[in-house]
C-alpha positions as CSV (number, residue, x, y, z in Angstrom):
1,M,2.0,8.2,-7.6
2,L,5.4,6.9,-5.9
3,Y,4.4,4.4,-3.2
4,T,5.3,6.6,-0.7
5,E,3.0,9.2,-0.8
6,R,0.5,6.2,-1.7
7,I,1.2,4.3,1.5
8,K,1.4,8.2,3.3
9,A,-2.2,7.9,2.2
10,L,-3.8,5.2,3.3
11,R,-2.7,5.4,6.3
12,S,-4.1,8.6,6.0
13,D,-7.4,7.4,4.8
14,H,-7.7,5.1,7.5
15,D,-7.3,7.6,10.5
16,L,-4.1,5.9,11.4
17,N,-0.8,7.3,13.1
18,Q,2.7,5.2,12.2
19,T,2.8,3.6,14.8
20,Q,0.0,1.5,14.2
21,V,1.0,0.9,11.0
22,A,4.4,-0.4,11.8
23,R,3.4,-2.2,14.8
24,A,0.7,-3.9,11.9
25,I,3.2,-4.8,10.3
26,H,5.9,-6.0,12.8
27,V,8.9,-2.3,12.3
28,A,10.0,-0.1,13.9
29,Q,8.0,2.8,14.0
30,T,11.6,4.6,13.0
31,T,11.6,2.4,10.0
32,Y,8.5,2.9,9.1
33,S,8.9,6.6,8.9
34,D,12.3,5.7,6.7
35,Y,9.1,4.0,4.1
36,E,7.8,6.4,4.1
37,K,9.5,9.6,3.4
38,G,12.0,7.4,0.8
39,K,14.7,7.1,2.5
40,V,14.2,3.5,2.4
41,R,13.1,1.1,0.6
42,I,10.1,-1.1,1.3
43,P,10.8,-4.3,1.7
44,V,8.9,-6.8,-0.7
45,E,7.9,-9.4,2.5
46,C,6.3,-5.3,4.2
47,L,4.7,-4.2,1.0
48,I,2.5,-7.8,1.2
49,Q,1.6,-6.8,4.9
50,L,0.6,-3.7,4.0
51,A,-1.4,-4.5,1.0
52,K,-3.0,-7.9,3.8
53,F,-3.9,-4.3,5.9
54,Y,-4.9,-1.9,3.8
55,D,-6.6,-4.8,1.8
56,V,-5.5,-3.5,-1.2
57,D,-4.1,-5.0,-4.3
58,M,0.0,-4.7,-4.3
59,N,0.1,-2.6,-7.9
60,Y,-2.5,0.5,-6.0
61,I,0.7,0.0,-3.0
62,T,3.5,0.7,-5.7
63,G,1.8,2.9,-8.3
64,V,1.8,-0.1,-11.3
65,S,-2.6,0.2,-10.8
66,D,-4.6,2.9,-9.7
67,T,-7.9,0.6,-9.2
68,L,-7.0,-0.3,-5.4
69,S,-8.0,-4.1,-5.3
70,T,-8.0,-6.7,-7.6
71,E,-11.8,-7.6,-7.4
72,E,-11.9,-3.9,-9.3
73,R,-9.2,-4.9,-11.8
74,R,-11.2,-7.9,-12.2
75,M,-14.2,-5.1,-12.8
76,T,-12.6,-2.8,-14.7
77,M,-10.8,-5.6,-17.6
78,S,-13.9,-7.0,-17.2
79,M,-15.9,-4.6,-18.0
80,S,-13.8,-3.5,-20.8
81,G,-13.8,-7.1,-22.5
82,R,-9.6,-7.7,-21.7
83,E,-10.4,-10.3,-19.7
């Protein structure tokens, strides 16, 4: 899944609109809309803010992992013996 799809899904899952998320990460709504549409790449600082805002791992937002949180990833690795 692309990061554009992930941030849109996270916003939708939290019943938020673009303006609310944009305010939380200190960007204009139009800028945030461009992030969701993939018109503009999200700066690392904004990825960090989004991860903190949604309390998810940055790897989840960027599509590197399908695991929402660092803790969830630790538990999965522990259970599979890959610590």
